[in-house]
C-alpha positions as CSV (number, residue, x, y, z in Angstrom):
1,X,151.9,110.4,119.4
2,X,150.2,108.0,121.6
3,X,146.9,108.5,119.1
4,X,148.4,107.9,116.0
5,X,150.7,104.6,117.1
6,X,146.8,103.4,117.6
7,X,146.1,104.5,114.3
8,X,148.8,102.8,112.8
9,X,147.9,99.6,114.6
10,X,144.8,99.6,114.1
11,X,145.2,100.1,109.8
12,X,147.4,97.9,110.1
13,X,145.7,95.4,111.2
14,X,142.9,95.6,109.4
15,X,145.2,95.4,106.4
16,X,146.1,92.2,107.3
17,X,142.7,90.6,107.6
18,X,141.9,91.8,104.4
19,X,145.1,90.3,103.1
20,X,144.1,87.1,104.9
21,X,140.7,86.9,102.9
22,X,141.9,87.6,99.9
23,X,144.3,85.2,99.4
24,X,142.3,82.5,101.4
25,X,141.4,80.4,98.5
26,X,138.5,77.6,98.3
27,X,139.7,74.0,96.6
28,X,139.5,75.0,93.0
29,X,141.8,78.0,93.6
30,X,140.0,80.8,93.4
31,X,138.9,83.8,95.6
32,X,135.9,84.0,96.6
33,X,134.3,87.2,98.5
34,X,130.9,87.1,100.4
35,X,129.2,90.2,100.7
36,X,125.6,89.0,101.3
37,X,122.5,88.8,99.5
38,X,121.8,92.1,97.3
39,X,118.9,91.3,95.7
40,X,116.2,91.3,98.5
41,X,115.4,95.0,99.9
42,X,116.8,95.7,103.6
43,X,113.1,95.2,105.7
44,X,114.6,98.0,108.8
45,X,114.7,100.2,106.0
46,X,112.0,102.8,105.8
47,X,110.6,103.9,102.3
48,X,109.8,107.8,104.3
49,X,110.8,108.9,107.6
50,X,108.3,109.5,110.2
51,X,109.8,113.4,109.7
52,X,108.7,113.3,106.4
53,X,105.3,111.9,107.0
54,X,104.4,113.9,109.2
55,X,105.2,116.5,107.0
56,X,102.5,114.6,104.3
57,X,99.7,114.4,106.9
58,X,99.9,117.9,108.0
59,X,99.7,119.6,104.4
60,X,97.6,117.4,103.1
61,X,95.0,118.1,105.9
62,X,95.3,121.5,105.1
63,X,94.9,121.7,101.2
64,X,93.7,118.0,100.0
65,X,95.4,117.5,97.0
66,X,95.9,121.4,95.6
67,X,100.0,121.6,95.6
68,X,100.1,124.4,94.4
69,X,98.6,126.4,97.8
70,X,100.5,124.2,99.3
71,X,104.0,125.0,97.8
72,X,102.9,128.7,98.3
73,X,101.6,128.5,102.2
74,X,104.6,129.6,104.2
75,X,102.9,128.3,107.1
76,X,101.8,124.7,106.4
77,X,105.0,124.6,104.1
78,X,107.9,125.6,106.7
79,X,110.0,123.6,104.7
80,X,110.0,125.6,101.5
81,X,109.7,122.8,99.5
82,X,108.7,123.7,95.5
83,X,105.2,122.6,94.6
84,X,106.2,119.3,92.4
85,X,108.8,118.6,95.7
86,X,105.2,118.7,97.9
87,X,103.3,116.6,95.1
88,X,106.4,114.3,94.9
89,X,106.5,113.9,99.0
90,X,102.4,113.3,99.1
91,X,101.6,110.9,96.7
92,X,104.9,108.7,98.3
93,X,102.7,108.9,101.5
94,X,100.0,108.2,99.8
95,X,101.3,105.0,97.9
96,X,103.1,103.4,101.2
97,X,101.2,100.2,102.4
98,X,99.2,100.7,106.5
99,X,101.9,99.4,107.9
100,X,104.4,101.0,106.4
101,X,102.9,104.3,107.6
102,X,104.1,105.4,111.0
103,X,101.6,108.4,110.8
104,X,98.5,108.1,109.6
105,X,95.5,111.1,108.8
């Protein structure tokens, strides 16, 4: 009972805050909602995870650019990715800038 009443109180609090935010008006009488600048990419977001980079490096070191062999080898291709998936991942890794690479060959 205590948990459900605290959840109701918290949701009521956030509803009130939202209503206050939406009804606050500027000098022209219009409501302004600030969401941040979405035109710039997030500098903290990685193009490719370290796990994916390590995987790409391992298959590239084993087979170079022979994506068909990469896809067929179950020991190296432990994720069992298709030829196109392996090719896309490897190309994505090879196109990363040096400062974006967390794993180097």
